ROLUM-756806 format. One record per residue (C-alpha): residue number from 1; x negated, z, y negated. Coordinates in Angstrom, 2 decimals. Layout:
+-----+---------+---------+---------+
! num !      px !      pz !      py !
+-----+---------+---------+---------+
! NUM !       X !       Z !       Y !
...
+-----+---------+---------+---------+
END
This chain:
+-----+---------+---------+---------+
! num !      px !      pz !      py !
+-----+---------+---------+---------+
!   1 ! -133.02 !  -91.27 !  -54.48 !
!   2 ! -129.67 !  -89.59 !  -55.14 !
!   3 ! -126.84 !  -88.94 !  -52.66 !
!   4 ! -123.33 !  -87.99 !  -53.80 !
!   5 ! -121.29 !  -86.19 !  -51.13 !
!   6 ! -117.67 !  -85.09 !  -51.51 !
!   7 ! -116.25 !  -82.33 !  -49.35 !
!   8 ! -119.77 !  -80.91 !  -49.19 !
!   9 ! -119.11 !  -77.17 !  -48.92 !
!  10 ! -118.32 !  -77.13 !  -45.19 !
!  11 ! -118.13 !  -79.12 !  -41.97 !
!  12 ! -119.44 !  -82.67 !  -41.77 !
!  13 ! -120.10 !  -82.86 !  -45.52 !
!  14 ! -122.26 !  -79.75 !  -45.52 !
!  15 ! -124.23 !  -80.96 !  -42.49 !
!  16 ! -124.74 !  -84.34 !  -44.11 !
!  17 ! -126.12 !  -82.54 !  -47.17 !
!  18 ! -128.53 !  -80.66 !  -44.92 !
!  19 ! -129.71 !  -83.86 !  -43.25 !
!  20 ! -130.13 !  -85.80 !  -46.49 !
!  21 ! -132.06 !  -82.89 !  -48.02 !
!  22 ! -134.34 !  -82.83 !  -44.99 !
!  23 ! -135.01 !  -86.53 !  -45.60 !
!  24 ! -136.00 !  -85.80 !  -49.22 !
!  25 ! -132.94 !  -87.06 !  -51.10 !
!  26 ! -131.68 !  -85.42 !  -54.28 !
!  27 ! -128.09 !  -84.23 !  -53.93 !
!  28 ! -124.90 !  -84.18 !  -55.97 !
!  29 ! -122.45 !  -82.04 !  -53.98 !
!  30 ! -118.73 !  -81.92 !  -54.66 !
!  31 ! -116.00 !  -79.61 !  -53.32 !
!  32 ! -113.21 !  -77.38 !  -54.54 !
!  33 ! -114.91 !  -74.29 !  -53.14 !
!  34 ! -117.49 !  -73.05 !  -55.66 !
!  35 ! -118.67 !  -70.26 !  -53.36 !
!  36 ! -119.31 !  -72.75 !  -50.56 !
!  37 ! -121.24 !  -75.01 !  -52.92 !
!  38 ! -123.31 !  -72.07 !  -54.16 !
!  39 ! -124.21 !  -71.11 !  -50.60 !
!  40 ! -125.35 !  -74.58 !  -49.56 !
!  41 ! -127.25 !  -75.06 !  -52.82 !
!  42 ! -129.08 !  -71.76 !  -52.30 !
!  43 ! -129.84 !  -72.58 !  -48.67 !
!  44 ! -131.19 !  -76.05 !  -49.36 !
!  45 ! -132.95 !  -75.04 !  -52.59 !
!  46 ! -134.97 !  -72.41 !  -50.75 !
!  47 ! -135.78 !  -74.73 !  -47.86 !
!  48 ! -136.52 !  -77.88 !  -49.90 !
!  49 ! -137.71 !  -76.74 !  -53.35 !
!  50 ! -138.81 !  -80.24 !  -54.38 !
!  51 ! -135.35 !  -81.82 !  -54.34 !
!  52 ! -132.81 !  -81.64 !  -57.15 !
!  53 ! -129.35 !  -80.30 !  -56.31 !
!  54 ! -126.30 !  -80.55 !  -58.56 !
!  55 ! -122.92 !  -79.05 !  -57.65 !
!  56 ! -119.46 !  -79.87 !  -58.98 !
!  57 ! -116.46 !  -77.68 !  -58.17 !
!  58 ! -113.72 !  -80.27 !  -58.59 !
!  59 ! -110.28 !  -80.79 !  -57.10 !
!  60 ! -110.23 !  -84.50 !  -56.24 !
!  61 ! -106.46 !  -84.51 !  -55.82 !
!  62 ! -106.57 !  -84.95 !  -59.61 !
!  63 ! -107.71 !  -88.49 !  -60.36 !
!  64 ! -109.06 !  -87.38 !  -63.74 !
!  65 ! -111.66 !  -85.34 !  -61.86 !
!  66 ! -112.80 !  -88.47 !  -60.01 !
!  67 ! -113.46 !  -90.21 !  -63.32 !
!  68 ! -115.12 !  -87.07 !  -64.68 !
!  69 ! -117.41 !  -86.94 !  -61.65 !
!  70 ! -118.42 !  -90.56 !  -62.20 !
!  71 ! -119.18 !  -89.81 !  -65.85 !
!  72 ! -121.38 !  -86.86 !  -64.81 !
!  73 ! -123.30 !  -88.44 !  -61.93 !
!  74 ! -125.05 !  -91.78 !  -62.46 !
!  75 ! -127.67 !  -93.81 !  -60.58 !
!  76 ! -126.22 !  -92.91 !  -57.19 !
!  77 ! -128.02 !  -94.56 !  -54.28 !
!  78 ! -125.69 !  -93.32 !  -51.53 !
!  79 ! -122.02 !  -92.38 !  -51.88 !
!  80 ! -120.49 !  -90.40 !  -49.01 !
!  81 ! -116.71 !  -90.16 !  -49.38 !
!  82 ! -115.99 !  -87.24 !  -47.09 !
!  83 ! -113.40 !  -84.96 !  -48.73 !
!  84 ! -110.08 !  -84.88 !  -46.91 !
!  85 ! -107.62 !  -82.94 !  -44.78 !
!  86 ! -104.74 !  -83.45 !  -42.34 !
!  87 ! -101.29 !  -82.06 !  -41.63 !
!  88 !  -99.46 !  -81.75 !  -38.31 !
!  89 !  -95.68 !  -81.92 !  -37.88 !
!  90 !  -92.66 !  -84.16 !  -37.79 !
!  91 !  -92.44 !  -86.27 !  -40.93 !
!  92 !  -89.03 !  -84.93 !  -41.98 !
!  93 !  -90.33 !  -81.35 !  -41.78 !
!  94 !  -93.82 !  -81.50 !  -43.30 !
!  95 !  -94.40 !  -80.32 !  -46.85 !
!  96 !  -94.07 !  -83.21 !  -49.31 !
!  97 !  -96.36 !  -81.77 !  -51.96 !
!  98 !  -99.09 !  -81.15 !  -49.40 !
!  99 !  -98.72 !  -84.75 !  -48.20 !
! 100 !  -98.98 !  -86.07 !  -51.76 !
! 101 ! -102.17 !  -84.03 !  -52.22 !
! 102 ! -103.45 !  -85.46 !  -48.94 !
! 103 ! -102.85 !  -89.01 !  -50.14 !
! 104 ! -104.55 !  -88.19 !  -53.45 !
! 105 ! -107.60 !  -86.82 !  -51.62 !
! 106 ! -107.84 !  -89.05 !  -48.54 !
! 107 ! -106.94 !  -92.32 !  -50.28 !
! 108 ! -106.95 !  -92.32 !  -54.07 !
! 109 ! -110.16 !  -90.30 !  -54.57 !
! 110 ! -111.95 !  -92.51 !  -52.02 !
! 111 ! -110.62 !  -95.63 !  -53.72 !
! 112 ! -111.64 !  -94.59 !  -57.24 !
! 113 ! -115.14 !  -93.39 !  -56.37 !
! 114 ! -115.80 !  -96.33 !  -54.07 !
! 115 ! -114.81 !  -98.86 !  -56.74 !
! 116 ! -116.72 !  -97.22 !  -59.59 !
! 117 ! -119.97 !  -96.69 !  -57.69 !
! 118 ! -119.77 ! -100.02 !  -55.86 !
! 119 ! -119.81 ! -101.86 !  -59.19 !
! 120 ! -123.03 ! -100.08 !  -60.14 !
! 121 ! -124.61 ! -100.76 !  -56.76 !
! 122 ! -123.73 ! -104.44 !  -56.89 !
! 123 ! -125.40 ! -104.74 !  -60.30 !
! 124 ! -128.69 ! -103.41 !  -58.91 !
! 125 ! -128.09 ! -105.07 !  -55.51 !
! 126 ! -128.84 ! -101.87 !  -53.60 !
! 127 ! -127.05 !  -98.85 !  -52.21 !
! 128 ! -124.96 !  -97.46 !  -49.38 !
! 129 ! -121.36 !  -96.30 !  -49.24 !
! 130 ! -120.09 !  -94.27 !  -46.28 !
! 131 ! -116.35 !  -93.66 !  -46.06 !
! 132 ! -115.43 !  -90.92 !  -43.60 !
! 133 ! -112.38 !  -92.26 !  -41.80 !
! 134 ! -111.33 !  -91.34 !  -38.24 !
! 135 ! -110.45 !  -92.83 !  -34.88 !
! 136 ! -106.93 !  -92.19 !  -36.22 !
! 137 ! -107.51 !  -95.12 !  -38.58 !
! 138 ! -107.05 !  -97.60 !  -35.74 !
! 139 ! -103.56 !  -96.56 !  -34.63 !
! 140 ! -100.22 !  -95.10 !  -35.74 !
! 141 !  -99.98 !  -91.32 !  -35.45 !
! 142 !  -96.57 !  -89.82 !  -34.73 !
! 143 !  -96.51 !  -86.11 !  -35.67 !
! 144 !  -99.46 !  -86.65 !  -38.01 !
! 145 !  -97.95 !  -89.71 !  -39.65 !
! 146 !  -99.28 !  -89.30 !  -43.17 !
! 147 ! -102.81 !  -88.36 !  -42.10 !
! 148 ! -103.10 !  -91.33 !  -39.75 !
! 149 ! -101.71 !  -93.61 !  -42.46 !
! 150 ! -104.36 !  -92.44 !  -44.94 !
! 151 ! -107.12 !  -93.19 !  -42.43 !
! 152 ! -105.60 !  -96.60 !  -41.64 !
! 153 ! -105.88 !  -97.33 !  -45.36 !
! 154 ! -109.57 !  -96.37 !  -45.43 !
! 155 ! -110.36 !  -98.46 !  -42.35 !
! 156 ! -108.59 ! -101.53 !  -43.77 !
! 157 ! -110.11 ! -101.12 !  -47.24 !
! 158 ! -113.63 ! -100.62 !  -45.92 !
! 159 ! -113.39 ! -103.66 !  -43.64 !
! 160 ! -112.11 ! -105.86 !  -46.45 !
! 161 ! -114.70 ! -104.77 !  -49.02 !
! 162 ! -117.46 ! -105.12 !  -46.42 !
! 163 ! -116.43 ! -108.74 !  -45.92 !
! 164 ! -116.39 ! -109.39 !  -49.68 !
! 165 ! -119.89 ! -107.94 !  -50.08 !
! 166 ! -121.18 ! -109.94 !  -47.13 !
! 167 ! -119.83 ! -113.17 !  -48.63 !
! 168 ! -121.67 ! -112.34 !  -51.87 !
! 169 ! -124.93 ! -112.01 !  -49.90 !
! 170 ! -125.44 ! -108.59 !  -51.46 !
! 171 ! -127.87 ! -106.01 !  -50.08 !
! 172 ! -125.33 ! -103.23 !  -50.70 !
! 173 ! -124.17 ! -101.73 !  -47.40 !
! 174 ! -120.77 ! -100.20 !  -46.66 !
! 175 ! -119.92 !  -98.21 !  -43.55 !
! 176 ! -117.11 !  -96.08 !  -42.16 !
! 177 ! -117.44 !  -93.06 !  -39.91 !
! 178 ! -114.65 !  -92.89 !  -37.33 !
! 179 ! -115.01 !  -89.75 !  -35.21 !
! 180 ! -112.51 !  -88.11 !  -32.92 !
! 181 ! -112.09 !  -84.33 !  -32.96 !
! 182 ! -114.95 !  -82.46 !  -34.66 !
! 183 ! -115.46 !  -78.69 !  -34.61 !
! 184 ! -114.74 !  -77.92 !  -38.27 !
! 185 ! -112.06 !  -76.12 !  -40.29 !
! 186 ! -109.94 !  -79.30 !  -40.16 !
! 187 ! -107.81 !  -77.95 !  -37.29 !
! 188 ! -106.85 !  -74.81 !  -39.18 !
! 189 ! -105.92 !  -76.69 !  -42.34 !
! 190 ! -103.91 !  -79.28 !  -40.40 !
! 191 ! -102.29 !  -76.59 !  -38.20 !
! 192 ! -103.24 !  -78.46 !  -35.04 !
! 193 ! -105.31 !  -77.81 !  -31.92 !
! 194 ! -106.89 !  -80.81 !  -30.17 !
! 195 ! -106.96 !  -80.95 !  -26.38 !
! 196 ! -110.25 !  -82.89 !  -26.35 !
! 197 ! -113.31 !  -80.75 !  -27.08 !
! 198 ! -114.69 !  -81.68 !  -30.47 !
! 199 ! -118.23 !  -82.79 !  -31.24 !
! 200 ! -120.31 !  -80.54 !  -33.47 !
! 201 ! -120.30 !  -81.42 !  -37.15 !
! 202 ! -124.11 !  -81.34 !  -37.10 !
! 203 ! -124.26 !  -84.04 !  -34.41 !
! 204 ! -121.66 !  -86.21 !  -36.15 !
! 205 ! -123.45 !  -85.89 !  -39.51 !
! 206 ! -126.85 !  -86.89 !  -38.10 !
! 207 ! -125.35 !  -89.75 !  -36.10 !
! 208 ! -123.44 !  -91.05 !  -39.13 !
! 209 ! -126.45 !  -90.97 !  -41.45 !
! 210 ! -128.66 !  -92.71 !  -38.89 !
! 211 ! -126.32 !  -95.67 !  -38.53 !
! 212 ! -125.25 !  -95.75 !  -42.18 !
! 213 ! -128.88 !  -96.30 !  -43.18 !
! 214 ! -129.03 !  -99.12 !  -40.63 !
! 215 ! -126.05 ! -100.77 !  -42.34 !
! 216 ! -123.64 ! -100.46 !  -39.40 !
! 217 ! -120.02 ! -101.06 !  -40.44 !
! 218 ! -118.08 !  -99.02 !  -37.86 !
! 219 ! -119.75 !  -95.77 !  -36.78 !
! 220 ! -118.10 !  -94.05 !  -33.80 !
! 221 ! -119.88 !  -90.99 !  -32.39 !
! 222 ! -119.17 !  -89.87 !  -28.83 !
! 223 ! -118.73 !  -91.94 !  -25.66 !
! 224 ! -115.10 !  -90.97 !  -25.07 !
! 225 ! -114.08 !  -91.91 !  -28.61 !
! 226 ! -115.99 !  -95.21 !  -28.34 !
! 227 ! -113.89 !  -96.04 !  -25.27 !
! 228 ! -110.70 !  -95.00 !  -27.08 !
! 229 ! -111.59 !  -97.21 !  -30.04 !
! 230 ! -112.15 ! -100.21 !  -27.73 !
! 231 ! -108.80 !  -99.59 !  -26.06 !
! 232 ! -107.01 !  -99.59 !  -29.42 !
! 233 ! -108.45 ! -103.05 !  -30.09 !
! 234 ! -106.88 ! -104.57 !  -26.95 !
! 235 ! -103.75 ! -102.47 !  -26.46 !
! 236 ! -100.43 ! -103.49 !  -28.10 !
! 237 !  -99.32 ! -101.18 !  -30.90 !
! 238 !  -96.10 ! -100.29 !  -29.10 !
! 239 !  -98.20 !  -98.75 !  -26.32 !
! 240 ! -100.76 !  -96.99 !  -28.55 !
! 241 !  -98.01 !  -95.35 !  -30.59 !
! 242 !  -96.31 !  -94.12 !  -27.40 !
! 243 !  -99.59 !  -92.71 !  -26.07 !
! 244 ! -100.32 !  -91.13 !  -29.45 !
! 245 !  -96.87 !  -89.52 !  -29.56 !
! 246 !  -97.29 !  -88.15 !  -26.03 !
! 247 ! -100.66 !  -86.61 !  -26.90 !
! 248 !  -99.39 !  -85.14 !  -30.17 !
! 249 !  -96.34 !  -83.50 !  -28.56 !
! 250 !  -98.74 !  -81.44 !  -26.42 !
! 251 ! -100.28 !  -80.14 !  -29.62 !
! 252 !  -96.81 !  -79.38 !  -30.95 !
! 253 !  -96.14 !  -77.16 !  -27.96 !
! 254 !  -99.42 !  -75.31 !  -28.45 !
! 255 !  -98.68 !  -74.78 !  -32.13 !
! 256 !  -95.32 !  -73.19 !  -31.35 !
! 257 !  -97.10 !  -70.64 !  -29.13 !
! 258 !  -99.65 !  -69.71 !  -31.80 !
+-----+---------+---------+---------+
END
């Protein structure tokens, strides 16, 4: 059984690789950071010598690399779309090129890999796809507008494709992981500091894999974030965007002091 994980050199992706290796799955690990991939391959290779581990140092902001990855890795049983990053700031001030790269990574790479591998899974009527989204995918996000928009796209796409698969009576399962803050390098890349204490990436990874394998559509780790997700379902958008803006402005103040 083969698992393909993007964004696998650190954070949630790396901890998912650890968990899947522990369960005896072969791994195809993807990230831009070759050194990070080498470290996790060495770690898991020494601990689990009977599994096969492939690594691919690819920048998924380039769509050609997504197609190249698909050409290199076949017979995937589980696809975990995890690569991604965020960016904090007012929309008129944030770097456009960085935002375009974010859309390429958080949206287009997910879309391409999901479509290509889903077709294969549907043909054999087996497989799992896990798209790593965010609680941000259920609301607008002033001061992180582009990041929230990318996660809204993933939530909407995953829901829609899940419904299509269900109507086809397929055994292929599709899930989305929607955590709140997680203790990873995300904060540093996004230039943001969350007020809520983040869950550990190890906990989120184990929780996600457990419920992915059970075929759960929406996977939300953490009691507080579960409550927040429920509130977004019943609260008018005009209120959620105001609350979101208020929370984000606190981060803005902290960033100015850093």
